[in-house]
C-alpha positions in Angstrom: 115.7 100.0 46.1 119.0 98.8 44.8 122.1 100.7 46.2 124.3 101.1 43.1 127.3 102.3 45.2 130.6 100.3 44.3 131.4 97.3 46.4 134.3 99.3 48.0 131.8 101.6 49.7 128.4 99.9 49.7 128.5 98.7 53.4 129.3 102.2 54.6 126.6 103.7 52.3 124.0 101.2 53.7 125.1 102.0 57.2 124.3 105.7 56.6 120.9 104.6 55.3 119.9 101.9 57.8 122.0 102.7 60.9 121.3 100.3 63.7 118.9 98.0 61.7 120.1 94.4 61.5 122.4 93.7 58.6 123.8 90.2 59.6 122.8 87.4 61.9 124.7 84.3 62.9 124.2 81.5 65.4 126.3 81.6 68.6 126.4 77.8 69.3 127.7 78.4 72.9 124.8 80.6 73.8 122.3 78.7 71.6 120.9 81.9 70.0 121.2 84.0 66.9 123.4 87.1 67.4 122.7 90.3 65.4 125.1 92.8 63.8 123.7 96.2 62.7 124.7 98.0 59.5 126.7 100.4 61.7 128.5 97.4 63.3 129.1 95.8 59.9 130.5 99.1 58.5 132.8 99.5 61.6 134.3 96.0 61.2 134.8 96.6 57.5 136.7 99.8 58.2 138.8 98.0 60.8 139.5 95.2 58.2 140.6 97.8 55.5 143.0 99.5 57.9 144.3 96.2 59.3 145.0 94.9 55.7 147.0 98.1 55.0 148.9 97.6 58.3 150.0 94.2 56.9 151.2 96.0 53.7 148.5 94.6 51.3 148.9 96.3 48.0 146.6 97.4 45.2 145.1 94.4 43.4 147.0 92.0 45.7 145.4 88.6 46.2 144.2 87.6 49.7 142.8 84.1 50.4 139.8 83.3 52.6 139.7 79.5 53.5 136.7 79.1 55.6 133.1 77.9 56.0 130.5 80.7 55.8 131.1 83.2 58.6 130.3 86.9 59.0 134.1 87.4 59.1 134.3 86.3 55.5 132.2 89.3 54.6 134.3 91.7 56.8 137.4 90.6 54.9 135.8 90.7 51.5 134.5 94.3 51.8 137.5 95.4 53.8 139.7 94.2 50.9 137.5 95.9 48.3 137.9 99.2 50.2 141.6 99.1 49.5 141.4 97.7 45.9 142.6 94.3 47.0 141.3 91.0 45.6 139.8 88.2 47.6 140.1 84.5 46.6 137.7 82.2 48.5 138.7 78.6 49.0 136.0 75.9 49.7 136.2 75.0 53.4 136.6 71.3 52.3 139.5 71.9 50.0 142.3 69.5 50.2 146.0 70.4 50.9 146.9 69.7 47.3 144.1 72.1 46.1 145.1 74.8 48.5 148.8 74.5 47.7 148.0 74.8 44.0 145.7 77.9 44.4 148.1 79.6 46.8 151.0 79.1 44.4 149.0 80.0 41.3 147.8 83.3 42.8 151.0 84.2 44.7 149.1 84.6 48.0 150.9 86.1 51.1 147.9 86.2 53.6 145.4 83.4 54.2 142.3 83.9 56.4 141.3 80.5 57.9 138.1 79.4 59.6 138.4 76.4 61.9 141.0 73.8 62.9 140.8 71.8 59.6 141.5 74.9 57.5 144.2 76.1 59.9 146.1 72.8 59.9 146.1 72.5 56.1 147.0 76.2 55.6 149.9 75.9 58.1 151.3 72.9 56.2 151.1 74.9 52.9 152.7 77.9 54.5 155.6 75.7 55.7 156.1 74.5 52.1 155.5 77.9 50.4 157.9 80.6 51.6 155.7 83.2 49.8 153.0 82.9 52.5 153.7 85.2 55.4 150.8 84.9 57.8 147.6 83.1 58.7 144.7 85.0 60.3 142.4 82.7 62.2 138.6 83.4 62.5 137.7 80.8 65.2 139.3 81.7 68.5 139.1 78.1 69.7 141.6 76.9 67.0 144.7 75.5 68.7 147.8 76.9 67.1 150.8 74.7 66.4 153.5 75.5 69.1 156.0 76.1 66.3 153.7 78.7 64.6 155.0 82.1 65.7 153.4 84.2 63.0 149.7 83.4 62.9 147.2 85.7 64.6 143.6 85.4 65.6 141.0 87.6 63.9 140.5 89.8 66.9 144.2 90.6 66.9 144.0 91.3 63.2 141.1 93.8 63.7 143.1 95.4 66.5 145.7 96.4 63.9 143.0 98.7 62.5 141.8 100.3 65.7 141.7 104.0 65.5 141.7 103.7 61.7 145.4 104.6 61.4 145.4 104.3 57.6 141.9 105.7 56.9 143.2 108.4 54.5 144.9 105.8 52.4 141.7 103.6 52.6 139.6 106.5 51.3 142.1 107.4 48.6 142.3 103.8 47.3 138.5 103.4 47.5 137.9 106.5 45.4 140.5 105.3 42.8 138.8 101.9 42.3 138.4 101.1 38.6 135.5 99.2 37.1 138.1 96.8 35.5 139.8 96.1 38.9 139.6 92.5 40.0 137.2 91.9 42.9 137.6 88.1 43.1 139.3 85.1 41.5 137.1 82.1 41.9 138.6 78.8 41.3 136.3 76.4 39.5 135.6 73.0 41.1 137.5 71.1 38.5 135.2 68.3 37.3 137.4 67.9 34.2 140.9 68.5 35.5 142.9 71.2 37.2 141.1 74.2 38.7 141.0 77.5 36.7 140.8 80.9 38.4 137.8 82.8 36.9 138.5 86.5 37.1 135.7 88.7 38.4 135.8 92.4 38.1 133.8 95.2 39.9 132.2 96.0 36.5 130.9 92.5 36.2 129.2 92.7 39.6 127.8 96.1 38.9 126.1 95.0 35.7 124.9 91.7 37.3 123.2 93.7 40.0 121.5 96.0 37.5 120.3 93.1 35.5 118.3 91.7 38.4 116.3 94.9 39.0 112.7 94.2 38.1 113.5 90.5 37.5 113.1 89.4 41.1 110.9 90.7 43.9 113.8 91.4 46.4 113.5 94.2 48.9 115.1 95.5 52.2 112.3 93.7 54.1 113.7 90.3 53.1 115.6 88.0 55.5 118.0 85.8 53.6 119.4 82.5 54.9 122.8 81.9 53.5 123.1 78.1 52.9 125.5 77.6 50.0 129.2 78.5 50.5 130.2 82.0 49.8 132.9 80.4 47.6 130.2 79.5 45.1 129.4 82.3 42.7 125.7 81.7 43.1 125.7 82.4 46.9 128.4 85.1 46.6 126.7 87.2 43.9 123.3 86.6 45.5 124.5 87.7 49.0 126.1 90.8 47.5 122.9 91.6 45.6 120.9 91.2 48.9 123.3 93.6 50.6 122.9 96.1 47.8 119.1 95.9 48.4 119.5 96.3 52.2 118.1 92.8 53.1 119.2 91.0 56.3 121.6 88.1 55.8 121.4 85.2 58.3 124.7 83.4 57.9 124.2 79.6 58.4 127.6 78.5 59.8 127.1 74.7 59.5 125.6 73.3 56.3 124.2 70.3 58.1 122.1 72.6 60.3 120.3 74.3 57.5 116.9 72.7 58.2 117.1 73.7 61.9 118.3 77.2 60.9 115.2 77.5 58.6 113.0 76.8 61.6 114.8 79.4 63.8 115.3 82.2 61.2 112.0 81.8 59.2 113.7 83.2 56.0 111.8 84.9 53.3 114.5 83.9 50.7 117.3 81.3 50.4 119.3 80.3 47.4 119.7 76.6 47.0 120.7 73.9 44.5 118.1 71.5 43.2 119.5 68.7 45.5 118.1 70.6 48.5 114.6 70.6 47.1 114.9 67.0 46.0 115.5 66.1 49.7 112.5 68.2 50.7 110.4 66.5 48.1 111.5 63.0 49.2 110.9 64.0 52.9 107.3 65.1 52.1 106.7 62.0 50.0 107.9 59.9 52.9 105.6 61.8 55.3 102.6 61.3 53.0 103.3 57.6 52.7 103.5 57.1 56.4 100.4 59.1 57.3 96.9 57.8 58.1 94.6 57.4 55.1 92.7 60.6 56.0 95.8 62.7 56.3 97.3 61.2 53.2 94.1 62.0 51.2 94.2 65.6 52.5 97.9 66.2 51.6 97.6 64.6 48.2 94.5 66.6 47.4 96.1 69.8 48.6 99.1 69.2 46.3 96.7 68.3 43.4 94.8 71.5 43.9 98.0 73.4 44.3 99.4 72.1 41.1 96.2 72.9 39.2 96.1 76.5 40.7 99.8 77.4 40.5 101.2 75.3 37.7 98.3 75.0 35.3 97.0 78.5 35.7 99.1 81.1 37.5 102.5 80.1 36.0 100.8 80.2 32.5 99.5 83.7 33.2 95.9 82.5 33.3 93.1 83.4 35.8 92.1 80.4 37.9 88.3 79.6 38.1 86.6 80.9 41.3 85.9 77.4 42.6 89.5 76.4 42.2 90.8 79.6 43.8 88.5 79.1 46.9 89.6 75.5 47.3 93.3 76.5 47.0 92.9 79.3 49.5 91.4 76.8 52.0 94.3 74.5 51.6 96.7 77.4 51.6 95.5 78.4 55.1 95.4 74.8 56.4 97.4 71.9 54.9 99.9 74.0 52.9 100.4 76.5 55.8 101.2 73.5 58.1 103.7 72.2 55.5 105.4 75.5 55.2 105.5 76.0 58.9 107.2 72.6 59.4 109.9 73.8 57.0 110.2 77.2 58.6 109.0 78.9 55.3 105.8 80.5 56.5 107.2 83.9 55.7 108.5 82.9 52.3 108.9 85.3 49.4 111.0 83.5 46.8 113.7 80.9 46.5 116.4 81.2 43.7 117.4 77.7 42.6 120.3 76.9 40.2 123.5 74.9 39.8 122.0 71.8 38.1 118.9 70.7 36.3 115.7 70.7 38.4 113.7 67.4 38.0 110.3 68.4 36.7 108.5 66.4 39.4 110.4 68.3 42.1 109.7 71.7 40.5 106.1 70.8 40.1 105.8 69.8 43.8 107.5 73.0 45.0 105.1 75.2 43.1 102.1 73.0 44.1 103.1 73.6 47.7 102.9 77.3 47.1 106.7 77.8 47.4 108.0 80.6 45.2 110.9 78.8 43.5 112.7 80.9 40.8 114.7 78.5 38.6 117.8 80.0 37.0 120.9 79.3 35.0 124.4 80.7 35.3 128.1 80.0 35.6 131.1 81.3 37.5 132.2 82.8 34.2 128.9 84.8 33.9 128.9 86.2 37.4 126.1 83.9 38.2 122.7 84.6 36.6 122.3 84.2 32.8 118.6 83.6 33.0 115.8 83.1 35.6 112.1 82.7 35.9 110.0 86.0 35.9 106.8 86.0 38.0 105.3 88.6 35.8 105.7 86.4 32.7 104.8 82.8 31.7 106.9 80.2 33.5 107.3 76.8 31.9 108.3 73.7 33.9 111.7 72.5 32.8 113.0 75.9 31.6 115.7 78.0 33.3 113.8 81.2 32.7 114.3 84.3 30.6 117.7 85.9 29.8 118.6 88.9 32.0 119.0 92.3 30.4 122.7 92.9 29.5 123.4 89.3 28.7 123.3 88.0 25.1 122.6 84.3 24.4 123.2 82.6 21.1 122.8 78.9 20.3 125.9 77.6 18.4 127.0 74.3 16.9 125.9 71.2 18.7 123.2 73.4 20.4 125.9 74.9 22.6 124.9 78.0 24.6 127.1 80.9 23.8 127.3 84.1 25.9 128.3 87.8 25.5 127.8 90.8 27.8 129.2 92.9 30.6 128.8 90.2 33.2 131.0 87.7 31.3 134.5 87.1 32.7 137.6 88.5 31.0 139.1 85.0 31.3 141.1 82.7 33.5 143.9 84.0 35.8 147.3 83.6 34.3 146.0 81.1 31.7 146.0 82.9 28.4 145.8 79.8 26.3 142.8 78.3 28.2 141.1 81.8 28.0 141.7 81.9 24.2 140.1 78.5 23.8 137.0 79.5 25.8 136.1 82.4 23.4 135.6 82.3 19.7 136.8 84.8 17.1 133.6 86.9 17.5 134.0 87.1 21.3 131.3 84.6 22.3 132.1 82.6 25.4 131.5 78.9 25.0 129.7 77.5 28.0 129.9 73.8 27.2 126.2 73.5 28.0 123.7 72.4 25.4 120.3 74.0 25.2 117.7 75.9 23.2 115.4 78.9 23.3 111.6 78.6 23.0 109.0 81.4 23.4 111.6 83.6 25.2 112.6 80.9 27.7 115.9 79.1 27.9 116.1 75.3 28.2 119.1 73.2 29.1 119.6 69.7 27.6 123.0 68.5 28.8 126.7 69.2 29.1 128.2 68.8 25.6 131.4 67.2 26.9 129.3 64.7 28.9 127.5 63.3 25.9 128.1 59.5 25.7 128.2 57.4 22.6 127.3 53.8 23.0 129.2 51.1 21.0 126.0 50.9 18.9 126.6 54.6 17.8 123.7 56.0 19.9 124.2 59.3 21.8 123.2 59.3 25.5 122.8 62.4 27.7 123.6 61.1 31.2 122.6 64.1 33.2 119.1 64.0 31.7 118.7 60.4 32.7 120.2 61.0 36.2 117.9 64.0 36.8 114.9 61.9 36.0 115.8 58.9 38.2 117.3 60.6 41.2 113.8 61.8 42.3 113.0 58.2 43.5 113.0 58.2 47.2 115.2 55.1 47.4 117.9 56.7 45.3 120.3 59.2 46.8 122.9 59.5 44.1 123.2 57.9 40.6 125.9 57.9 37.9 125.1 56.7 34.4 127.5 54.5 32.5 127.2 54.3 28.7 130.3 55.6 26.9 131.5 53.0 24.4 129.4 50.4 26.1 126.7 48.1 24.6 123.9 49.5 26.8 123.2 51.9 29.6 123.9 50.9 33.2 124.1 52.8 36.5 126.0 53.0 39.8 123.5 53.8 42.5 124.0 55.1 46.1 120.7 54.2 47.7 119.0 56.2 50.5 120.3 53.6 53.0 117.8 54.4 55.8 114.7 54.2 53.6 116.0 51.0 51.8 116.9 49.3 55.1 113.4 50.1 56.4 111.8 48.5 53.3 114.0 45.4 53.6 113.0 44.9 57.2 109.3 45.3 56.4 109.7 42.6 53.7 111.7 40.3 56.0 114.9 40.5 54.0 117.8 39.7 56.3 121.2 41.5 55.9 124.2 41.8 58.1 125.7 44.9 56.5 125.1 47.5 53.9 127.3 45.6 51.5 125.1 42.5 52.0 122.0 44.6 51.6 123.2 46.2 48.3 124.1 42.8 46.8 120.8 41.1 47.7 119.1 40.1 44.4 115.6 41.0 45.8 116.8 44.5 46.7 118.5 45.0 43.3 115.4 43.8 41.5 113.2 46.1 43.6 115.3 49.2 42.7 115.5 48.1 39.1 111.7 47.9 39.0 111.4 51.4 40.3 113.8 52.7 37.7 111.8 50.9 34.9 108.7 52.8 36.0 110.5 56.1 35.8 112.3 55.6 32.5 109.3 54.5 30.3 109.4 57.8 28.4 113.1 57.2 27.3 114.0 55.7 24.0 115.0 52.0 24.3 118.7 52.7 23.9 118.5 55.4 26.7 117.0 53.0 29.3 119.1 51.7 32.1 119.5 47.9 31.8 121.5 47.0 34.8 122.4 48.6 38.1 124.9 48.2 40.9 124.1 49.4 44.4 127.1 50.7 46.3 127.4 50.4 50.1 129.3 53.7 50.5 128.4 57.2 49.2 130.6 59.0 46.8 132.9 61.4 48.6 135.3 64.4 48.3 137.9 62.5 50.3 138.1 59.8 47.5 138.2 62.5 44.9 134.8 61.5 43.5 133.0 64.8 44.2 134.0 68.4 43.6 133.7 71.0 46.4 130.2 71.8 45.0 129.3 68.1 45.2 129.3 67.6 41.4 130.4 64.1 40.4 133.8 63.6 38.8 133.0 60.9 36.3 136.6 59.9 35.4 137.4 59.3 39.1 134.2 57.3 39.7 134.8 55.2 36.6 138.3 54.4 37.8 137.3 53.7 41.4 134.5 51.4 40.4 136.0 49.9 37.3 135.5 46.3 38.6 131.9 46.9 39.4 131.3 48.5 36.0 133.0 45.8 34.1 131.0 43.2 36.0 127.7 44.7 34.6 129.0 44.1 31.1 130.7 40.7 31.7 128.1 38.5 30.0 
């Protein structure tokens, strides 16, 4: 049952309900085990944080920054701040010094909570440049402070400021005075098209977002949630808060690279993820199938074939499967599929929200065929996450992003743009009146920049309007649609389409180096380096042939004619990826201008 208590009080309310039941888990890497924090323990730390923030003099609606990877401490600070009507601004753990300096200045931040050494070092340099910043509070006790740093304190020292709850009367007064229009967060967008904008999130938006999910997803207080995406991302943030309101247990994954191991250790029932995660799972299973014996390969392929027939062709369409098909699926469900899920740590699975980008149809089909309860959705930071999502009690179509949540209005505008209205939509961008005015039309509709359409009650995405390319022949190309189709190939890790003002479509490709190197060795292709491998004509031809197989359904002018394989992946360090790992096309086009021009040289 959803707890509709405000975010300022929800942790304490849940502690009264659940007491010593586990609220949070995190891995202690020194001990090699998962530590548990009860709802009572969670509530106690939040009260300490509220009192400690007041001891620092944090005012009503003052902005406080959290610059860290996912840690339980992030949640203590968040809910401690909500308890005194303060605003938290999460920074991505990978943010650069320039990004942090901009956000700290833009939001007039005095206090920054930092996670590990990387975040501390950057925040300290920013503090030395910005006299407005007063103090850093360090989560990780192993961080080595600069000898000249006389003001920063560790998180234990911070919590000690709240011992005995010296300001509890003021905490309760502020908490009771919280207004629905109070800001809860300012979330800076990842900036694919330029400077970051601070999206304002109110307590009202969160409250309506939570209500909209009731009955839409099968979440309960029996679920164990693995937190994988950063809390800075609205998807994980709003999802985690929703799970807290339902009384579910959060298992906080501290290191993103350890998520597969964490799945095997925690056995989550739910986990939010971006499509890229499931693409990797799909590629891994395909690799396993290809390397298995003929008997095992036949069993796995047949299990997935039966799974597709049972789940995709019948159940997702609201149809009753024939008895023979049901019996065959139940056999595979207890054998081959059960083994697959166990190897992923998903044997207790309930459902898995997936959003953030388009899900390739082949991947979505595979996930459902394997009996994994993926719920595809669509949302933005500006809409407090979910706009739409699949409903298990209604027809689900492959390729759609589900049905619009109650309380959200969707209209299709010019150029097929998706327009939004509703209580979950942001009031605008922090201290950017002109940018805010440009995002809304005269009737109050928020312009998403996403193109799509509604069909039989389901929403479909086609592309980002601003990403539409026009070839020199006057043909319009939707690059994300092409990229989504081609990236499912197991030899392709990342792909960027080139077409704007060009004669034909080409692509920059980051191959899956390990898989491609293995193929080269099996075919006796010699190479001394990755650069040599990527330039080998046989290798380029091999990848091109695989692309031609995948793009047969495209119109001739949409098909990739030439490719360049790159020996190094795109990176945040070179400015080519946002903190959410979305590609920054202008930067990539600039960094690889010579390679791109070479494809059009003749």
